[in-house]
C-alpha positions in Angstrom: 66.7 136.0 93.7 67.8 137.0 97.1 70.8 139.2 97.7 72.7 136.4 99.4 72.3 134.0 96.5 73.4 136.8 94.1 76.5 137.6 96.3 77.4 133.9 96.5 77.2 133.5 92.7 79.2 136.7 92.1 81.9 135.6 94.5 82.1 132.2 92.9 82.4 133.8 89.5 85.1 136.1 90.6 87.1 133.2 92.2 86.8 131.2 89.0 87.9 134.1 86.8 90.8 134.9 89.2 91.9 131.2 89.2 91.8 131.2 85.4 93.9 134.3 85.1 96.4 133.0 87.6 96.8 129.6 85.9 96.8 131.0 82.3 99.6 133.4 83.2 101.6 130.9 85.2 105.0 129.7 84.1 105.5 126.1 82.9 107.3 125.3 86.1 104.0 125.4 87.9 101.7 123.9 85.3 104.2 121.7 83.5 104.9 121.7 79.7 101.9 121.6 77.4 102.5 119.0 74.7 101.9 120.3 71.2 101.3 118.0 68.3 104.3 118.6 66.0 103.8 115.7 63.7 100.6 117.0 62.1 99.4 114.6 59.4 100.0 116.1 56.0 97.1 115.4 53.6 97.4 114.7 49.9 95.6 117.0 47.6 95.1 114.3 44.9 95.0 110.5 45.1 95.0 108.1 42.1 94.7 104.3 42.3 96.0 101.6 39.8 98.0 104.2 37.8 99.9 103.5 34.6 101.8 106.6 33.4 104.0 106.7 30.3 106.9 109.2 29.9 108.4 110.0 26.5 111.8 111.2 25.3 112.1 114.5 23.4 111.9 112.6 20.1 108.6 111.1 21.1 109.9 107.6 21.8 108.8 105.8 25.0 111.4 106.3 27.8 109.8 104.5 30.8 106.5 103.6 32.4 105.5 104.2 36.0 102.8 102.1 37.6 101.5 102.2 41.2 98.8 100.7 43.2 98.3 104.1 44.8 99.8 107.5 43.9 99.4 110.5 46.3 100.3 114.1 45.4 101.3 116.7 48.0 101.8 120.4 48.0 104.9 122.0 49.6 104.9 121.9 53.4 107.2 122.1 56.4 109.1 118.9 55.4 109.3 119.4 51.7 110.1 122.7 49.9 108.4 121.7 46.7 105.5 119.5 45.7 106.1 115.7 45.6 104.3 112.4 45.3 104.3 109.1 47.1 103.5 105.7 45.6 102.5 102.3 47.0 103.8 99.2 45.1 105.5 101.2 42.3 106.8 99.5 39.2 109.1 101.3 36.7 109.8 99.8 33.4 112.7 101.5 31.7 112.6 101.0 27.9 116.1 101.4 26.5 117.7 100.3 23.3 117.5 96.7 24.4 115.2 94.7 26.5 113.7 96.7 29.4 114.7 96.9 33.0 111.9 96.5 35.5 112.2 98.0 39.0 109.6 97.4 41.7 109.4 98.1 45.4 106.9 98.5 48.3 106.9 102.3 48.1 108.4 105.3 46.4 108.9 109.1 46.8 108.8 111.1 43.6 110.4 114.6 43.9 109.2 117.6 41.9 112.3 117.2 39.8 111.1 113.6 39.0 113.8 111.9 41.0 112.3 108.6 42.2 113.5 107.1 45.4 112.2 103.5 45.7 112.3 101.8 49.0 111.6 98.6 50.9 112.3 95.3 49.0 113.5 96.9 45.8 114.0 94.4 43.0 115.4 95.4 39.6 115.4 92.8 36.9 116.5 92.5 33.3 116.6 89.9 30.6 119.2 90.6 27.9 119.3 89.7 24.2 121.0 86.4 25.1 118.1 85.5 27.4 120.3 86.0 30.5 118.2 87.1 33.4 119.7 89.4 36.0 118.1 90.3 39.3 119.2 93.0 41.8 118.0 93.3 45.4 118.4 96.3 47.7 116.4 98.3 50.3 116.6 101.7 48.5 117.2 102.7 44.9 117.2 106.2 43.5 116.2 106.5 39.8 116.9 109.6 37.7 114.9 108.9 34.5 116.3 111.9 32.6 119.9 110.7 33.0 118.9 107.0 32.8 120.7 106.4 36.1 119.9 104.3 39.1 122.0 104.3 42.3 122.1 103.4 46.0 124.4 103.6 49.0 122.7 100.6 50.6 123.8 96.9 50.4 123.0 95.4 47.1 122.9 91.8 45.7 123.0 91.0 42.0 122.3 87.4 40.8 122.7 86.3 37.2 123.6 83.1 35.3 127.2 84.3 35.7 127.1 84.1 39.5 126.2 86.3 42.5 127.8 89.6 43.6 127.1 91.6 46.7 128.4 95.1 47.6 127.6 98.3 49.5 126.6 101.0 47.0 126.0 100.9 43.3 125.6 103.1 40.3 123.8 101.7 37.2 123.9 103.5 33.9 120.9 101.9 32.2 121.6 103.5 28.9 125.1 102.3 28.6 124.3 99.0 30.5 127.1 99.5 32.9 127.0 98.8 36.7 129.6 100.1 39.1 129.8 98.6 42.6 131.1 101.0 45.2 132.6 99.1 48.2 132.8 95.8 50.1 132.4 93.8 46.8 132.1 90.0 47.2 131.2 87.6 44.4 131.0 84.1 43.1 131.6 83.8 39.4 130.1 80.7 37.7 130.9 81.0 33.9 130.3 77.2 33.4 126.6 78.0 33.5 126.7 79.9 30.3 126.0 77.9 27.1 128.6 78.6 24.4 
């Protein structure tokens, strides 16, 4: 290789290295902001499909069942301080002293403390001992199985043979069979539909 070719390649290499050093050390006002991916996808460490899980009371009696088309388990991360799970098409059947309540939705988030937040098209239904069917609709329902409580701050509609009630916010004590509506309560009472 001739001296001229070598000198040419050496000069080109020095110019390239110099340009790299100048640009890598430049402020963002010259180069512009570099976008960083902040919403990195968090991967589940376990996935189960078509699940059917039973939870029991301390005395061994069945408390509730949790079914889901898909259940994903996640470790703690930047968004969640402790482990959690997500579910697609969850169904919870709460088995109380009377006929069970069934709660279904499009998805759910289950915290490490087993607080279940069901969302998107949440439907809770129950048929009592008198064969009266009650259906509740909302977009979010938080279920605390240990306390046998379900609640929401979202709009809720309850339909039964007695009529139709709508409100914003609700607390349901599933053990005591008591529902408390929080605000903006409107209703239509139709007692004539009940057979004596």
